[in-house]
N, C-alpha and C positions, 0 to 999 in steps of 0.2 A: 402691742408690738414688744416682744421680749428683747432684753438687752443681749448683745453679742457676748460670747464667752470671754473675749479679751477686754470687755468693759469693766472698769474699776470705779465704783460709785463713791461719791462723797456721802457724808453722814450728817446727822443732826448735831450741831454744836450747842445751840441754845434755842429755847422757845420763849417768846414774850407775848403775853396777852395785851392787846391794845384796848384800853378802856376809854369810852366816849367821854370827852370833856369839852367845855366851852372854849371857843377861840375866835379871834377877830371880832366882828360886830354881830354877835348872836349866832354864829355858826357853831356846829358841833364837829369835833374831829376825834378819830381814834389814832393816836400817835404811838408808834413803837420805836422806830429809829429816831433818835434825838430825845427820847424820854430818859429818865434817870435809870431805867432798866437796860437801856441799849444806847449808850452815848458814843461808843468808839467802834464804829464799823466803817472805817475809812475805805473809799472816799465818800460813802453815803452819809449825809448830814442829818436828814430828816425824811420821814415818810408819814404823811397824813392821809387817812381815809376820811373824807369830809362829807358832811350833809349840810346843805345851805337852805334853810326854810325862808318863807316870805319875809322880806325886810332885813334879812341877814346878809353877810358878805365879808369880803376882805378888802377894806379900803386901802388907800395909798400906803405902801410899805416899801422899803429899799431892798435891793438885792445887789450883791457885789462879789466877784470872785467865784461864782458858782453857776451851775446850770439848774434850771427847774423844769421838771417834766410833769405836765398836767394831763391826765387821762380821764375822760368823762365816761362813767359807767351808766349814768341815767341823767336825763335832763340836759340843760344847756347853760353855759356860763359865758359871760361877756368880759373882755379884758381890755385894758388900755394902759399906756405908759407915758413917761415924761418925754419920750422922743417922738410922740405922735402916732405910734403904732397902736392899732386897735383891731379887734376882731371877735369872733364868736366860735366857741368850741362846742360842737353838738355831741350827742350820745355816740360813743364809739370813736370819737376823734381825739387827737393828741396835739398838744403844743409843746415843743421842745425849745425853751428859751435859754440862750446863753447870755447871762447878765454881764460877764466880762468886767469892764472898768466901772460899771455901776449904772443903775437905772431905778426909777421910782415906778412901781407897778401896782395896779389895782385889779381885783377880780370880783365881779358882782354877778349874782345869779340872774337868769331869765326865767320868770314864772309865767307859764301859759296855761289857759284854762284846760283842765283835763290832763295836763302833762305832769309827770312826776317831779318832785323836788330835785334840784341838781345834787348829784352824788358822784364822787370820783376819787381819784388818787393823785396826790402831788408828792413828788420825790425831789429832794434837793441833793445835788452832787457837787462835791468840791472839784474845782477845775485844777489841772496841773499848773504849776508855777508859771510856765511859759505862756499860758493862755489867760491868766487872771486879769490882764489889762487890755484884752482885745475889745473891739467895738461890740456893743450888744447886737444880737442877731436872733432870728426866729426860724424854726422849721415847723410847719403846721401841716398835718395830714387829716383829711376827713375820713370817716369810717370806711369808705369804699377805696381809699388810697393806701390803707394798711394791708400788706400782703398776708396771706394765711397759709400755713403749712398743715398738711394732713398726714400725720405719721402712718395711718392705716388706710390712706386713700380717702377721697371725697365720699361722704356718706358713712365714714367710719365713726367710731365712738369717741374720737378725740380730735381737736383742732388747736392750733397755736397761732395766735395773731402776733406777727413779728413786728413789734413797734420799732425796735432798733436791733441791729446785729443780724445774725443769721442762724438758722437751724433747719434741719431736714431738707437742705437744698434750697431754702427760701431766704432771701435777703431783703431787709428794709432799705428804702431810699434815704432814711435819716442817717446823717453823719455826725456823730457826737465827738467833741473835742476830748481827747484823752482815752476814748473807748468805753462804751457802756452798751451792754445788750439787755433788752427789755422785752420779755415775752408774756403774753396773756394766754394762759393754758385753760382750756375748757374741756372737761370730761363729761360725757353724757351718761356713761354707765360705770357703776361701781366695779372695781376689779381690773379696769383697764390700766395698762402699764405703758410707760414710755421711758426712754433713756436719752434725753438731750445732752449732747456733748457740751462741755464747759472748758474754756481755756484754763490750763493748769496755773494755780497760784492766784487767780482772780478772786476777789471778795464776792461772795454770792449769798443771796437770801431769797426767801419765799414769803409772800403775804397772801393769806387765804381770806376771802370774804363770803364764800358760799361753799357748803359741803365740808369735806375733810380729805386729807391726803396723807399717805404713808410714804416716808422718805428713807431712801437707803435701806439699811437693815433694821430700821425701827419696826416694831410689831404693833404699835399703837397709833391709830390715826390721829393727826393733829387737826383740831376743829377750827371753824371760822373765827376770824379776827385775831389769829395768832400770826406773828412773824417768826420764821424759822431761819436762823443763820446756819450756814453750811461749813463743814470742815474743809480744809484746803490742802489735803495730802499732795505731795509732789507727783505721785504716780497716778492720781485720779484722772479719769478721762471724761467724767460727766456725773449725772446724778440719776438714780433710779427713782421713779415717781409712780405711785399707784393710787388710783381714786378710791377713797374710803367709802364714798356714797355716790349715788347718782347725782348729776347736776352739780359737780364740783368746779369751782373757778378760783384761780389764784394767779398772781404774777410771779415770775422768776426773773430776778435781776442779777447781773454780774458785771463787775468793772475792775479795771486795773487799779491796784492800790496806789494812792497818791500820797506824797509826803510834802507837807507845807503848812502854813498857818491855818488854824481852824477858822471857819467862817461863821456864819450866823446859825443859831440853833432854833430860834423862833422868829416870827415876823416882827416882834417887838424888840428883840435883842440883836444888836449889830455892832461889832467892834470897829467896823469900817464905815462910820456914819458919813453920808454924802453931804 
């Protein structure tokens, strides 16, 4: 789908390669946002692309003043917290947790015979000042509950899973405090283009885990495991995206810039100890 003539695209501001490193109890993560290479992308605090093998996981750790979004790409993960909430996130499902005034949370993998190791994405988002002390809450959607947009119609070469926010006339039931849009874009064919609209002035980034994508007026595809931060010109209306290869997948996230105290940057580091 070609961009309209009136469309003004954002551009690449920065590219950061997420290198796989140990985290938690034997898990492996590719961290871009929150790393030394990308520490100031308010309101986004951290982005981990995680792989949890047999016997590994993320035992009890605190959250406060933030929201965490866990999106499962493969496998299954079980979670529970100090308030007694527990559940399971399956492949293609999402958990949107608002930690608010504080909670102790644990995430452990579920390993089933013949099933892939749990892999997914976890994004930490700073809450606006007025929501930092709200009661903790959850919004959880199974894979069939996440609506899908088809920019070129069903059966076309691209689809967008609308985890939160709205695009191409499709809106998610998730309501995030402070405002955050979260899209999973899937291109089947190289050369396919889309132009999702983005609110002017919102902070936005892309993380690729499969294939490659060309952003804005860039001429070189950006490969898997890179995070791309986008420029935020006042007159921009969205971002032009083109699949660099077949079978390209990435997330596109955008949120209102928040101003307030920095929260946690890793699961071990927390200036607001409970």
